[in-house]
N, C-alpha and C positions, 0 to 999 in steps of 0.2 A: 270755103275753107279750102286752100290747097292740101294734097297728099302731103306734102313735106311739115306743112303746119299742124295735121293731123299727128303727125310722130314726135312734133316737136312737144305737143301738148300731151302726148303719153310721157314722154319722159319727165315733163315737168310734175304731172299728177303722180307718178312713181317716184319721189324725190327721196323720201323716207327709205324704200327699197334699195333704189339705187346710190344711195349716199355714200355708204363704205366703199361698194365696188369704185365706184369714182373716186374718192379720197385715195384708196389703195391704188389706184392705177396711175393717179397723180404722183405720190410718191415713188413710186416703180419707177416711171419714167424720169422723176426730177433727178436721182440716183443714177441711173443710166446715162443720162445727159450730164452730170457731174462728172461721172469717171471718164466720158468722153472727153469734156473739157481739157481734163488731167493728162489725159493719153495725145492728145491731139496739140498739148503745149511746144509752144517750138523749144523750149530745153529739153524736155523731156523726149520729144520726137527726134532730137538731134541725138539721142543717146539709145537707137533703134537695136534690137535684139539683145537687149538685156532683160535683167528677170523684173524691173519695174514694166516694162511693155508685155510683157509675159503675163505678169500678175495681174494688171489693167485689163489686159485681151482676153483672159478667161471669165474676169468676174464680168465682164460685159455678155460672154456668152450665155455664161451661170444665169444671168437676170433675165436675159431675151427667150431661155428655155423656162424659168420660173414666170415669167410673164405669160408666154403663150398657154401653158398648163392651168395658169390662175385667170386668165380671160375665160377661157375654154370651161370649166367649170363654173365660174361663177354665171355666165351666159346662159347655161345648159340647167343652172338652178332656177334663173329668173323664167325663163322661156315655160319650164313645167308648171312652177306658179301661177304662171299668165294661163296658163291652156283653156281655162273656162274664159275668161276674156277674148282669147281669140276663136272658141266654138262658137262665141255670142257673134262676133263680127262677122262669121263663115254664113251663120245662120240670116244675119240681116241682108247678104248679097256678097260680101267680099270674096275674090277670087282667092286660091292658091297660090298664084302670082302677086296678087297685090300685098297677100298677108308677109310672102318674103321679104317681099319690096320693103314694107313695114317695119320690120323687124331687122332689116339689113339698115333702113335710114337712123333708127333708135339707135342701133349698136355705132353706126359711124357717126352719129352725134355726140354721144356719150365718150367715143374714143377721141375723137379731135378735139375736144374739150379738154380733157384730160393732157392730150400732147401739147396743146396750146400753153396751159397754165401748167404742167410739169416743166416743161422748157423755160418759161417765165420765170417761176421760182429758184430754177436750177441757176437762172443768171444772176438772180438777186444775191445768191449763195455761193456762186463759184467763186469769188474773190477770197472768203473764208476758207473756202476748201483747198484752194492754191495754198493760203498761207498754212493749211496745216499741214500738207503736202509738203512743202518746202522744210517745213519745220523737221518733217519724220526723214526726208533724205537729206539734210544740212545741204540746200542748193543755193542757199539765200534767198531772195526773193526772187517766187516766182509771179511776173508782172502779171496783170490783168490785159486779156486781147480779146478780141470780138471773136467768140468761137463758131464761124460759120461752118466748119466741117462738121463738127460736134452735132450742131443743132439740123444740119441736112440730115448725117446718119441717124439720129434719133427719129426726126419725124417720117423720115423712109421706113426704118426697121419695126416703128409702133404700127404704122399705117399699114404696114404688110399684115402685122399681126391682127389687127381687126378685120382685114378685108379678109384674111383667112378663116378667121373666128364665121365672121356673116354669113360666107360663103360656105360653112357647115350648118348653118341654121335648118336647111331643111332634113339634113339627116339627124338633128338634135328633136326637132319638133315634128311630128309625124300628123299632118292632115289632113291624111284621107279619111280619116273616123272622126265626124263632128261628135257622135256621143261619147268616145274615149276624151275627147278633148273637154266636153262639159261635166266629166264624171271628174278630172283635175287628176294631178300627182300623189295628193293624200291616198292615201290605202286605207281601208274599213279597218275599225279598229275592233277585229275579231280577237278571239282568243288568242295570246302568244304561247307559243311552244318552244321549248329550250331543251337541248342535248344534254344530258348531265356529262357523257362521255366528251363531248367537245369542251366543257366548261372544265374539264379535268387536265385535257388537253391543253388550252389555253395555259394552264398553271404551270404545266409539264415545260410546256415549251420555251414560256418566260423563265421560270426555272432555269433551264438546260443554257438557256441564253447569258443568263447573268454568272451561273456556274464558270462558263466557258471566260467570260469577263475578266473574273479575278482569278482564273488558273490557266496562266501561262506556260504552263509545267505540262499542258496538257499535248505540246507538241512533241514529247518525249515518251506518252504512255504507251504508244504502240510503236515499234521499229520500222513495221512497213508504212505507217502513216508518215513517219517523221521522213522518211527517204524518198515519199511522193512529195511532201512538202518541199524538201530542199530539189528536190528535182523540177517541181513548178514555183520556185520560192518568188518570182517575180507575179504571180497571182496569190494575193491573201486569201489562202484554201478554207482555213479556221474562221476568218471573219466574215466571210460569206456565207459561211454556217452560222453563224453566231447573229449575224444581222437579218439571215432568213427565218431563222427561227424568233428571232423578237418580234418580226414583224406580222409574220401569220399569228403568233401568242397574241399580237395587239389587237389584232382584227378579231379573232375569237373571244377575245375580254370583252370588247363591247357587244358582239353578234351573241354572245354566249353567257359568258359567266356574269356578266350585270346583269342580266336579266335573271339567272339561276339566282345571285344574291337578294332582288329587289322580291322575288318569288319566295325566297327565304321569310322576307320583312314580312309579306302578306301572311303566311304561315303562323305568324305570332301572332294572334289576335288580341292579346291585349296590347301590342306597340300600334299595330294596325288600326284597332278601330279607335283609338286616344286619338280626339281632337281632328287636327284636318290631316292627320298621317294619313288616310286612307286616301285622301284627295290627290297627295302629291305621289305619294307610291305606285299607284293604279296609272296615273297619267304619265309618271316619268317613267314607267315600261316602256309605253308605246311611243313615247318621245325618243328613249333610246333606239328602240328597233327602228324608226323611220329615220333615225341620223344617226345610222351606224357608220355609212361610209364617210359622213362628215365628219364626225369623233375620231375615228382614225385615222383619217388625213388629216386634221387638225394635230390629233397627239405626233404623228411622225413627224409633219414640219415642225412642230415645236422642238422635238427632241434634235432633229438636224441644227435648227438655229441655235438651242442652249449648249450644244457639244461645239459646234464652230466656234462660238463668240469664247466659249472655256478655252478650247483648244488654244485657240491665238492668244489669247490674254495669258492663257498659262507660259506659251512660249514666248510672248514679250517680256514676261516676267523673270524667266530663268536663261536669260540672254549672258549675264556676267556669268552665272555659276558655268553654264555652258562653255563660255569660254577659257573659262579657268581650266576646265574638265580637257577640252581639245587642246590647249596652250598651258602645259604645267609650267611654263618658263615665260618670261614676259618677252623675250628675244634668243631667239636660236639661229647659229650661224653652224654651216654643215658644209666641210671643205672636200675635194677628191684629193687623192695621192697625186695629182699633176698640176696641182695648184701651186704656183710659185709668189702668190702674194694672199697668201694666208697669214701670216704676222701681219703683212701690213694693214691689212682690212680688218683684224683683230686689235690694233693699235688704233686705226679709226672709229670704231666702235666705241673703245673704252675713251678715248677721249671726247668722241663726241657726247655720251652720257656724262663724263664729267663737266662737260662745258655748260651743259642744262641743270646740273646740279643734282644731278640723281646717285643716289647710294645704291648699290648692286654687290651680289655676288656673282662671280664665274665659275660654271662647272666645266672640265674639258672630260669629253671622254673618245675613248676610239673604240671603233667599231669595223670588224674585218665582216667583207663578204665572201663567201666559198658558193662554188657553183661545183654541184659533182657531175659524173660521167650521164649521169640519167636525168643533167637539168634539173637538179634538186638545188634549191636556192636556199640560203639559211645566211641570216646578220648574226654575229656571234661578238660580245660585248664581255669584258672580266669583270669577275666576281666584285674586285674594289671600285673599278668605276660604276658598277650598279649601285653600291652600296654607299657611293659618294652622293648619286643623285637622290636615291632613297631616303638617306637623311634631310638632305635638303626638302624632300616631298614629304616628309613625317609618315614615311613607311617603314615598315621593319626590316631589319640587315638579314641576308643571307651569308650561309656557312656550307660552301658545299664541298663536298671529297671530288676525288680528281674524274670520279665515273658518275658524276652526277651534275643533272641541268635542270634548268629554272627557266621558265618561256615568262616574256613579256608580251601583252596586249599591244597590237596595234591601234587599235582605233577603240574610241571613248564607250562605245557601246559593243558590247563584247558578249559570246556565248561559248564557253567553255566547251559544251559538248557537241555544239554544232560549227564550230570555226576548226577545220581540220590542222590548222597550226597550232592549236592549243589543245588538241584533243590527242597529241601526239603521247605516246608512250615513253618513245626511244627518240636517241636522236643518233645522227652516225655522220661524222667529220672525216675529213681524209680520205673521202672513197672508201669506208668503212675501217679505215685503221685504227680511230677513235669513237669508239661505243659508249653512249652516255644513256643514263635512264633519269627521267623526268621526274623530278620532286615535286612539283609545285607549278603554281600559275601567280604573277605579281596583280595585285589589285585593279593598277591603274595601269597607263599609260607612261612612261618616264620622259621622252621625245614629243613632239607635237603630233598630234591622231595622223597615221598616214605613214607616217615615216618609219624607214626599216621594219619592213614585214618579217616573219619570220625572225623575232630576234629572239636571242637565246643565250643568258647568263653559265656561263662556266665558270670554273676554279681557276684562280690565274697561272697556276701552272699548267693546266689544261690548256689554256689559252697561247701560252709559249709555244706549244707543241704543233699550234696550227699552221700548215702549211697550204699550198696551193691557192692562194687569197688571189681572188680575180680582182679587189676594190677595197681599198682602205680610206676610211673617213672619219674627219676630225670634228667632232661636233662640239662648240662651245654653245653653252646654254647660261642665260643671265639671269636673275633673279631680281625683280626691280619691285620694291613694294609700293612705291607711287609710281605704277605702270599705267593708271587711267590718265596720266597727264604726258604720257611719252610719244604723242602724235606728233607735236612740231619737232622733235628730237628725230623720230623715224620719217619724215619727209626729207629731212636734212641729208641722213641717211642714204636715201634713194635716191639722192642727188649725186652723190658720191658712188654709192657701192651698184646702182642700177636692181635690177628685178633679179641680178643671179647670171651667170655664166653656164652655158648647157656645159656639162661634164667637167666642170669646174668648181662651182660653188653655188650654194644657194642657202637662202636666208628668210626668216618670215620673223614677224610681230605680234603679239596677243591682241595690241591694241588696235590694227587691222581691222583682223578676223572679226573683233566685238564689234567694232563699228558697222562694220558688213553686215555681220548678223544683226546687229539692233536695228539697222535701217529696214532690212529686209523682216524680222518677225514685227515692228511696229507699223509696217506697210502693209503686212497681212493683218494685223488688228484693226487697220483703217477700213481694210475691205470687208473682215470679217464682221464687221459691228453693223456696215449697210447690210450686208447678205443676211444677217441675223434678223436685223430690225425687219428686213422686205418678206423673210418668212414666215416671221411673226406675225407681223402684221396681216398676211395674207390669211394666215390661220385663224388670227381673230375676227377678220371680215367673214371667213365661213358661217361662223358661229353667228355674227350679227345676219347676214342674209338669211339663215335659217328661221331664226328667232323673228324677224320681220315679213317674212314672207308666210310664215304662219297665223299671224296676228289675226287674221278675220276668223279662222276656224277657233282660234280662243275667244275672241270677239263672243262667238255665240254660245261656247259653251261655259262661260264667267256670266254672261247674263241669264242664260238657265240655272246656274247654280245660286246668283244671288238672289232669284225669285224663290228658291228654295230655305234662303235665309243666310247666306253666307254673308259676312260682314265683310267691308273694304280692310279690316285689318288683318282677317283670315285668307282673304285672295290675296291681300299683298304679302303674307306669309307664306302661301303656296309658291306664288310666282317668284320669289327671293329664291326659295330651295331648289325649284327645279333650274333656274337660270344658274341658280350656284352651282348645281351638279353639272351642267353642261359646260361650263365657264374651268372650275377649278379638277374637274377629275382629269381631264386630258394634261392638263397643267401638271399634276402630282404623278400621272404616269411617264411623263415624258422627261420629269426629273429624276423619277427613280432610271429610267433608260439612260439618262445623262450621266448619273451616279457612276453605273459600272461601265459606262462609255470610257469614262477620266481613267478608270482604273486599265484600263489597254494603252491611255496615255501615259498613265505614271510610268510603265515597263519601259516606254520609248523614252521616257525623260529621264529617268533614275532619281525623279524627285514627285514629292507632293503637290497635287495642283487641287486638292480640297481645299483650299483657303479661295482661291480663284473661284471654282464652282458655286461655293458659298456665296461671294458675291455677285455673282452673275444670274445665280436663282433668286436673289434678294431682290435686285433691281428688278426682273422680269413678273415675281411675283407683285410688287409693286404696280408695275405697268396695268397686270393683271385685274388688281383689286380696281386700278380706279378706272379700266375699261369697264368691268362690272357694275360698278356703281353706275356709271354713266347708260349703260345699255337700261339695265335695272330701274333705273329712276324713268327714261323715256319710254319704258314698257309698260310699266304699272301706273304713268300718267295716260297714255292713252288708252289701258284697260279701266281707269276710273272713271270714264264717261261712261262706260256700259253697266255700273252697280246701281241694280234696282231699288 
């Protein structure tokens, strides 16, 4: 038997342990290859530099980073579990160099098989995924092509990953001490101590993180902190603190708090001594101690997967609502004072809408732009024009005195306290000749989002007194009830009006923004689903690895206690509880993390995403139950052989 055959036989003998790792690697490679097929498609490649290429490219990078960490952690776990085997091989005369070569060959065999199978499955499903992508992007049909570039990219990147991990194996496994290898990675079951202070700290950290997640007003608690946040607003200051608090709290939850809770169960003698409770509680304490890092990692990965999928699902669900908020009117045409074709363009728009049979209401407003001597820019609209638009949008009308002003937000997501234009108390016009007191802020935009920054409503008499006007706009907004069917009319208008002429006029429609946002959000959902699936599958695989790498020790334990009279039914109950805790406690904690994380998302979207959260968690709960039943069945089936 050659050395390569020996390595191949080792992989074959450890099929049960390597199976989840192999299948997870295959799925990850398949997803990476599928995205590469999409990215290199001639139609998509011809639109280089757009959002599609950016999203797909970033997804590929995320999969590569996850793949590297997944393979590294998995190989690390396998090598430590097989340390006794390596110790025996070294006693029999295997050199350190041969041992490293053996591990290298085993890793490369599994890696190459995973690459071949992943690319093959990817090729089988590539047409289906191209059809899904073409439906999302409304590109018509994306024809199948032979993706040699995607095959080459996938093969090279993942071969490099497996080569890199294989090169790190001498660092992962210490071959200098045979005694250490023979003892294995399992720690002795000595009495476990916990810290009550660290257990309380776990509760405090998780509680603090959750409190910050549901308290966006914390930005305004401390004026100094608020100024710091504004100064570095590109850095998510409080989000970093929130995430750090939850991550540390999660680790302490498994390393300290869970041990504390189980110890409390032990002290309750009536519960602890009841039937098989003593067995699963005592053993679970050691299992959690030995698997703290793994449980922590599974929880964090699951929380990331749940939050990502809930987020993109929520975003894709509110596209229509977001379009209505960003564009309160279906079509808006804005003309500068020097535009001689204003009347002609409005006539073209009216005729086009009528020719397509659309019913509409038109609202015209005049907006004046004034720049003071100190370069302070303000846009001014009269009270009558504002009230005209407010009535159309279902807003309350305003009644202003000549010395009063009313502010209008320019963006859908606005914060009165942090937006300087909305936190003004006084407004000076005509270089200080007119001084107005701000009496309120409108609840939402009245033009499309981003138009007319620092918009101020004034009394009609005050409006007529404004001089020193730098620019005067005429803005026509069309309320079209059947706006979802205006795409063809918009395309016809684009042929006539173009995209607008700088310094003359510009126009926009809700339907175009809606279609673009809908495509992007669906693309995010498409990407987020696969990334979430990879993260969740990776997390589940870690649980599988740990359970099956501990089987030998579990086998000896159950042989011993079955000799003392433990029935198979009782053994089954003990194993089911232990496996259930390892599977569902990380899921429950991750789902709680996700619930509070989506509260942050709700403040951004200004709408509830609880329904999407429930749907996502229900799907993952079902997957978790199916995975649990499958693993439990195989685990108990294996242990059944050792019942005396």
